[in-house]
C-alpha positions as CSV (number, residue, x, y, z in Angstrom):
1,M,-33.0,4.2,10.7
2,K,-33.4,5.4,14.2
3,N,-30.6,4.9,16.7
4,K,-33.2,3.8,19.3
5,D,-34.6,1.1,17.0
6,L,-31.0,-0.1,16.2
7,R,-30.0,-0.4,19.9
8,Q,-32.8,-2.7,20.5
9,K,-31.6,-5.2,17.7
10,S,-29.4,-8.2,18.6
11,R,-25.7,-8.3,17.7
12,V,-26.3,-10.8,15.0
13,E,-28.9,-8.6,13.4
14,L,-26.6,-5.6,13.4
15,E,-23.8,-7.6,11.9
16,K,-26.0,-8.8,9.2
17,M,-27.2,-5.2,8.6
18,L,-23.7,-3.9,8.4
19,K,-22.7,-6.6,5.8
20,D,-25.8,-5.7,3.8
21,L,-25.0,-2.0,3.9
22,R,-21.5,-2.5,2.8
23,A,-22.7,-4.6,-0.1
24,Q,-25.2,-1.8,-0.9
25,L,-22.5,0.8,-0.8
26,L,-20.3,-1.2,-3.1
27,E,-23.2,-1.4,-5.6
28,Q,-23.9,2.3,-5.3
29,R,-20.2,3.1,-6.1
30,M,-20.2,0.9,-9.1
31,A,-23.4,2.4,-10.4
32,R,-22.0,5.9,-9.9
33,V,-18.8,5.0,-11.8
34,Q,-20.9,3.8,-14.7
35,S,-23.1,6.9,-14.5
36,Q,-26.2,4.8,-13.9
37,I,-27.2,6.6,-10.7
38,S,-28.4,10.2,-10.6
39,K,-29.0,10.5,-6.8
40,T,-25.5,10.5,-5.5
41,H,-26.6,11.5,-2.0
42,I,-27.7,8.0,-1.4
43,A,-24.2,6.7,-1.0
44,K,-23.6,9.4,1.7
45,K,-26.6,8.2,3.6
46,T,-25.4,4.7,3.3
47,K,-22.0,5.7,4.6
48,R,-23.6,7.4,7.6
49,D,-25.8,4.3,8.3
50,I,-22.7,2.1,8.3
51,A,-21.0,4.4,10.8
52,V,-24.0,4.3,13.0
53,V,-24.2,0.6,13.0
54,S,-20.5,0.2,13.6
55,T,-20.7,2.6,16.5
56,I,-23.5,0.7,18.1
57,L,-21.6,-2.6,17.7
58,R,-18.6,-1.0,19.3
59,E,-20.6,0.3,22.2
60,Q,-22.0,-3.3,22.7
61,D,-18.4,-4.7,22.8
62,I,-17.4,-2.1,25.4
63,S,-20.4,-2.7,27.6
64,E,-19.9,-6.5,27.5
65,K,-16.4,-6.2,28.9
């Protein structure tokens, strides 16, 4: 995900993406606990993506005020 592309998305799209990313992170955590996942770095990338989307949503909140 590129920040430039994310900034062009609507607030509704970003909120949906954030919800999906959080669900994906939960699934990755469960798979890691059950030793079903060998690529643990994917969870780190998902956390980073969540942080980026959250930051962009926060920036939109501030700019609307």
